[in-house]
C-alpha positions, 0 to 999 in steps of 0.5 A, spaced: 544 416 938 549 420 935 554 417 930 561 417 931 564 418 923 562 426 924 567 426 930 572 423 927 571 426 921 573 433 925 579 430 928 582 428 921 581 436 919 584 438 925 590 435 924 591 436 917 590 443 918 596 443 924 600 439 919 599 444 913 601 450 918 607 447 922 610 446 914 609 453 913 612 455 918 619 452 917 619 453 910 619 462 912 624 461 917 629 457 912 627 463 907 629 468 913 635 464 914 638 465 907 637 457 906 636 455 899 632 460 894 632 465 900 633 472 897 639 473 902 643 467 900 650 470 899 656 466 896 662 465 900 668 468 895 675 469 896 678 475 893 684 480 892 685 487 891 688 489 884 694 492 884 699 495 880 705 491 879 712 492 875 711 485 870 717 483 866 716 479 860 722 473 860 724 468 855 728 462 858 734 459 853 740 455 853 748 458 850 754 457 850 760 462 853 765 464 848 771 468 849 771 476 848 777 474 842 779 468 840 785 467 835 789 462 832 797 464 832 800 462 826 806 464 822 807 468 816 813 466 814 815 459 813 822 457 817 825 453 823 823 456 830 830 459 833 826 461 840 819 460 844 818 466 848 811 464 852 809 459 857 803 455 857 797 459 860 801 465 861 798 472 861 801 475 854 800 482 852 799 485 846 804 486 840 809 481 845 813 477 842 811 469 842 816 466 838 823 467 834 823 464 827 830 463 823 832 470 820 839 469 817 836 468 810 832 474 811 838 478 814 843 476 808 838 479 803 836 485 806 843 487 806 844 486 799 838 490 797 841 495 802 847 496 797 843 496 791 838 501 795 844 505 796 847 505 788 840 506 786 840 513 791 847 515 788 844 514 780 838 518 782 842 523 784 847 524 778 841 524 774 837 529 777 843 534 777 844 532 770 837 533 768 838 540 770 844 541 766 841 538 760 847 533 760 842 527 760 837 524 756 829 524 759 829 517 758 836 515 761 834 520 767 827 516 767 831 509 767 835 511 774 828 514 778 825 507 776 831 503 779 831 507 785 823 506 786 824 499 785 830 498 790 827 502 795 820 497 795 825 491 795 828 494 801 821 496 804 818 488 803 825 485 806 824 489 812 816 486 813 818 480 812 824 480 817 819 483 822 814 477 821 819 473 823 817 475 830 810 472 831 807 476 836 800 477 841 794 480 837 791 482 843 792 481 850 790 475 853 791 468 855 795 463 851 793 456 851 797 449 849 803 450 844 803 445 839 811 447 837 818 446 839 825 449 838 827 446 831 820 444 828 819 448 822 812 451 821 808 454 815 803 459 814 798 452 816 801 451 823 798 453 829 803 455 834 797 457 840 791 460 842 789 466 845 783 468 849 781 475 851 778 472 857 777 480 860 770 479 858 766 473 856 760 473 850 754 468 850 751 465 844 744 463 844 738 462 839 731 466 840 725 463 836 722 467 831 716 469 835 720 473 840 726 475 835 722 483 834 722 483 842 730 483 842 735 488 840 742 491 842 741 493 849 736 488 852 738 485 859 738 478 861 740 474 867 745 467 867 746 462 871 751 457 870 754 451 874 762 452 876 766 448 880 760 444 884 756 451 885 751 456 880 754 462 877 749 467 876 751 473 873 747 479 868 749 481 861 746 485 855 744 484 848 750 486 843 748 483 837 742 480 833 742 477 827 738 479 821 736 473 818 732 467 821 734 460 821 730 455 816 732 450 819 730 452 826 727 458 826 730 461 831 735 467 830 743 468 833 744 473 839 750 474 842 750 478 848 756 480 854 756 478 861 758 482 866 764 482 869 762 479 876 760 473 874 767 470 877 768 463 875 765 462 868 770 459 863 768 459 855 765 453 851 761 452 858 752 451 857 748 457 860 741 458 862 739 465 859 733 469 862 732 474 857 728 480 859 722 481 853 719 487 855 718 491 862 711 494 863 712 498 870 706 500 874 701 495 871 694 494 873 694 487 875 690 481 878 692 474 878 691 469 872 685 465 876 682 472 877 680 473 869 674 470 866 673 468 859 666 466 856 662 468 850 661 475 852 669 476 853 674 476 857 671 479 865 673 479 872 668 479 877 670 485 882 666 486 889 661 492 889 658 495 896 651 496 894 648 499 901 651 495 906 651 488 901 657 486 897 655 484 890 658 481 884 660 486 878 662 483 872 667 488 868 670 487 862 677 487 861 682 487 856 689 483 857 696 485 856 702 481 859 702 475 863 708 474 868 709 469 873 701 468 875 699 475 874 695 478 868 695 486 866 688 488 865 685 495 863 678 495 864 674 496 857 667 499 861 666 501 868 672 503 873 677 499 876 682 502 881 688 499 885 686 495 891 678 494 889 677 487 891 676 482 885 674 474 885 681 471 885 680 463 885 674 459 881 671 464 877 669 458 872 666 453 877 662 459 882 655 461 880 656 468 880 651 473 876 651 480 876 649 483 882 649 476 886 651 477 893 658 475 896 660 473 902 668 476 900 673 472 904 681 474 904 685 469 898 689 464 901 697 465 900 698 458 898 693 459 891 696 467 891 702 467 886 709 470 889 710 477 887 
């Protein structure tokens, strides 16, 4: 009679062998399909091509508009106002008479001075003739010569004072509010009106000291201001950069002329300034998200074609100008030409290493900076 134990033992061995073989088969299939730990595993990445762009570094500031020229018109000769010859808000030309001060007293003084001048002139001519004939002493001749010179100077002085009774516009512009009326007494301290030259506007703003070295006469800027419930845009360029830094604000004063095409702007208005600090035409650029900074330095992960396989190549780069989400790069080692694809987003979170197999896909538009 046979014992049943050997049959049971053989059945158990067969079952364990089938289980072991089936497990090995699943592992091999998983590895062949590129599962975890497989030799053919590919990392899905979003890529963009390296591209040459014209980069512009800008600085946003605030400023105030001002007239090209502004002057407070005052009288140089005190007196009673006899006539006002301008209207408020009127366009005036350079040299136009704005106001007339009473000159009756000066005209009387001028008549006296002219009489003294004629007498001094006659005495001077006689003394010259007598001096030539040696009929007059040199001291007497010098006295008549001095009197003639003094009367000439007095006459010139009164004529200048008489001319200043007419207050004239120092330059072409627009007259402001009138502060006097006929019959008022004006002095050198009296502000008659203001004249503003609006043919060209200026803008005044402050530049932080760290950027002051990049601003110079001729530096362009864009301007935006609100006028009449609408945004007015214009351009201009810097014409003045202060040579000192304000200790209280750590900034320097900068002034610029605004182009004449920005209609609707007025002196005193607030303006947003976009100052162009530097231009870099044809710079090799990538999105800022493509830059990988670690202990080994700054790198980009480029897509390398290795025998039909797409693999990761780490290329050390030197970064330059940054503008609008893009950064200028130049390779320190290796080659990185325009059109070469680089991993554009998620570089810091992806598990990548040199030679890693990649599954490159175009970067989604919403994750790319706008050109």
